[in-house]
C-alpha positions as CSV (number, residue, x, y, z in Angstrom):
1,M,133.2,119.7,174.6
2,F,137.1,119.1,175.1
3,E,136.4,118.5,178.8
4,H,140.3,116.9,179.6
5,A,142.0,119.0,176.6
6,G,144.4,120.4,179.8
7,L,145.2,116.9,180.8
8,L,145.7,115.8,177.1
9,A,147.9,119.3,177.1
10,Q,150.2,118.0,180.9
11,C,150.7,114.5,179.2
12,L,152.1,115.5,175.2
13,A,154.2,118.2,177.3
14,P,157.0,116.4,176.4
15,Y,156.5,115.7,173.4
16,P,157.0,119.1,171.2
17,A,157.1,117.7,167.2
18,L,153.2,116.1,168.1
19,R,150.3,117.2,166.0
20,I,146.6,116.7,166.7
21,V,144.6,115.9,163.6
22,L,141.0,116.8,164.9
23,S,138.2,113.8,164.2
24,T,135.3,115.7,165.7
25,S,131.1,116.7,164.4
26,W,132.3,120.2,165.4
27,V,134.6,120.2,162.7
28,R,130.4,120.0,160.4
29,V,129.1,121.6,162.8
30,F,131.9,125.1,162.6
31,R,132.7,124.2,159.8
32,S,136.3,125.4,160.4
33,V,138.5,123.7,161.7
34,R,140.6,126.5,162.9
35,K,137.5,126.9,164.7
36,V,137.6,124.4,166.4
37,A,140.8,124.7,167.1
38,R,139.9,127.8,169.2
39,R,137.9,126.3,171.7
40,L,141.1,124.4,172.8
41,P,143.8,125.6,175.4
42,P,146.6,127.5,173.8
43,E,149.1,124.4,174.3
44,L,146.8,122.2,172.0
45,R,145.9,124.7,169.7
46,W,149.2,124.7,168.3
47,R,149.3,121.4,167.4
48,V,146.3,121.1,165.4
49,V,147.3,120.5,162.0
50,G,143.8,119.6,160.1
51,A,140.6,117.2,160.8
52,T,139.9,114.0,159.0
53,F,137.0,116.1,157.5
54,H,137.6,118.5,155.2
55,R,135.4,120.7,152.5
56,R,136.5,118.6,149.6
57,M,134.9,115.5,151.4
58,D,131.0,114.1,150.9
59,P,129.2,114.5,154.7
60,G,127.5,111.9,153.6
61,W,129.9,109.4,153.2
62,F,131.8,111.0,156.3
63,R,128.3,110.5,158.1
64,S,128.3,107.0,157.2
65,V,131.0,104.9,158.6
66,P,132.7,104.3,161.1
67,R,135.0,106.9,162.6
68,G,137.8,104.6,162.9
69,V,137.3,104.4,158.9
70,Q,137.4,108.2,159.1
71,V,140.2,108.1,161.0
72,W,142.8,105.6,158.6
73,G,141.7,107.6,155.3
74,D,143.5,110.6,157.0
75,V,146.6,108.6,157.7
76,C,146.8,106.8,154.8
77,R,146.5,110.6,153.1
78,R,149.0,112.1,155.5
79,R,151.2,109.2,156.1
80,P,152.1,110.3,159.1
81,D,155.4,108.2,161.0
82,A,153.9,107.2,163.6
83,W,150.1,108.5,165.1
84,L,147.7,107.3,167.9
85,A,144.1,108.0,167.8
86,L,141.9,108.6,170.9
87,D,138.1,107.4,170.9
88,D,135.5,106.5,173.3
89,D,133.4,105.0,170.2
90,D,135.7,101.3,169.6
91,A,132.8,100.2,167.3
92,G,133.9,99.7,164.0
93,W,137.4,100.5,163.1
94,P,139.3,98.5,160.9
95,A,141.7,96.0,162.5
96,V,144.8,97.5,160.7
97,C,144.1,101.0,163.1
98,R,143.0,99.0,166.8
99,A,147.5,98.5,167.9
100,H,147.2,102.6,166.8
101,L,143.8,103.1,169.1
102,V,143.0,104.0,172.7
103,H,139.3,103.4,174.3
104,T,138.4,106.4,176.4
105,D,136.5,105.7,178.6
106,P,132.8,106.9,177.4
107,V,132.6,108.9,180.8
108,L,135.6,110.1,182.0
109,G,137.4,110.0,178.8
110,I,140.9,110.2,179.2
111,S,140.4,111.1,182.9
112,A,140.5,107.1,184.0
113,L,142.8,106.2,185.1
114,A,143.7,102.9,183.2
115,V,143.4,105.1,180.1
116,L,145.4,107.8,181.0
117,A,148.8,104.8,182.0
118,Q,147.7,103.1,178.3
119,L,147.8,106.5,176.8
120,Q,151.2,107.9,178.6
121,A,152.8,104.6,178.1
122,R,151.8,104.5,174.3
123,L,153.1,108.0,173.8
124,A,156.5,106.9,175.8
125,A,156.8,103.5,172.9
126,M,156.1,106.0,169.9
């Protein structure tokens, strides 16, 4: 779980105002975003402000929609000034979200050099 969390922490270090919303099935498994966040390194843990899934949601509906729809729902609810999503699955992402998606490598995640470069460039542009 969170194999490249240390690398992500390094990428986010220059951006202290950046916050994280987790979009992971682990939130449903552990039944708490806090429990999942505790598995992150401290450099990321304090950034976590929530998850795309919360207890007032219908779990069946949530599981039935693509990750991009889940993320877009959270963006509409939180209304951040700027946002990025990291995901290894780009299927079913709404067109309105595509410009905010950093499509990670299914095996290497953000450690793939092209993905890492894209992430760093997108963070700098924000």
